[in-house]
N, C-alpha and C positions, 0 to 999 in steps of 0.2 A: 391525732391518728391511731388506729389500733388492727393489728390482725386477728381475725378469728377464724379457725382453724374448725371444721366439723367431719367426724368421719363417717362413711357408709360402708355396709357391705353389700357383695352380689357374690354368685357364683356364677360360671360360664365355663366353656370348652371351647377349645380350639385346636387347629391342626397349623402347625408353620410348615408351609411347603409352597414352592414356586412351581407352577405347572411348566413354566419355561424352562427349567431344568432338569437334569436327569436325576433317578434315584438315587446315584452315588452323591452328586451334587448337593442334595437336597439334606441326606444324612450327614455330610460333611457339616454344610453350613447351621442345621437345625438339631442334628443328633435325636435324642430321643423325643424332642417335642415335635419330631416328622412323623409320629406315630400315625398309620393309617386310619385309625380307630378315633382320633383326638386324645386330649388330656384337658382336665381341668382343672382350675384355681379358684381358692376362695379369696377374691380380691378384696383389699381393702382401698378404699377410694375417701382421699381427705381433699376436702375443697377450702380453700384459703381465700376470704375476702378482707378486703379494707376500707374501714371507713371512720368516719368521725361519731364520737360516742354521742348518743342523743341525751341533752341535759334533763329532759324530762323522765325519759326511761332509763338512763345509764346504760344502754346498751347500743352495739354498734350495728347489730343486725337482727332482726327478727327472726329467730331460729325456726319457727315453724314454718315462715314463708318459705326459708332457704331448705329445710325438709321436703317441702312439697314441689318445690321446683327441681331439684335433686331425684327425688322421687319420680318423678312425672316424664324427665327430661332424660334421667339416666338409670336407674334402678329398673323401671317397669321394663325398660327396652330391653336390658341386658341380662338381668337375673334369669339364671337357670334357660339361658340359652347355647345353642352351638354356633358360634359366631360364624363359621365360614358358610354353613348352610342355610341357617334362618335370617341372616340378615344382609340386606343389598347392598351396604356400604362395605361389606367385605368380599363380595363376590369377584371382586377383581383385584382387592388389596389384602395382603397379608396382614392376619389379624395377629400381629405383635402386640405387647402390650404398649409400644410407643405410638402404632397406629391407632389403637384403642383410645388412648388419652386423646391425640389428637381430635380425634371422632366426639369424645366426650366434651373436650372445650368447645368445638365447633357447636354441639347441640345446645352447651349451657350458653353460651353466647347468644345463639339465635332465640332462646327462650328469655335471657335475663331482661326483668323489668328496667324500665327506665326509673333512676332516682334510688335503685338499689345499690346497695353498697358494691365498689370495685372488685370484679373477679382477680383477684391476684395471681393464683396458681392451682393447679389441682396436683396431688401427687397420687399414685396407684403403687399400694403396694402388693405385688405379684405373688413374692414369696417373701420370707423372712431376709432374704438376700438380695433380691431384686425389687428397688423402688424406683419409680419414673417420676420426675417432677416436670411438669409442663405448664408454660406459661400461656395466658390465653392471646397470644399473638401469634403461636406457633400453627 
């Protein structure tokens, strides 16, 4: 059994804000991330899979197939998007990186091919200090 990590990049913007709370509460909870005009991140997404090493190819995963899957399911959807306003999954959900990660895992699981190495987890690097690890059952 071997773990394989593959990194991807995408840029997106969001505003962390809860409509049911007043401005003072939103400012206290989210600080500068509650900017009414939003703010952006250059996210790094790390997808970790585990599987057996194929005795013929010497590989645990076909990287081009993984790239296509992540590109179609995640990068094409989120790259250069304003999450709050452009994507229905964040119409009623605050697009924190935690919620973004849960949605990415959900999308990957829905598209995951049968027989493909197991999705172990994803990691999202929002900033050098903010890194989120989300397992596939979250």
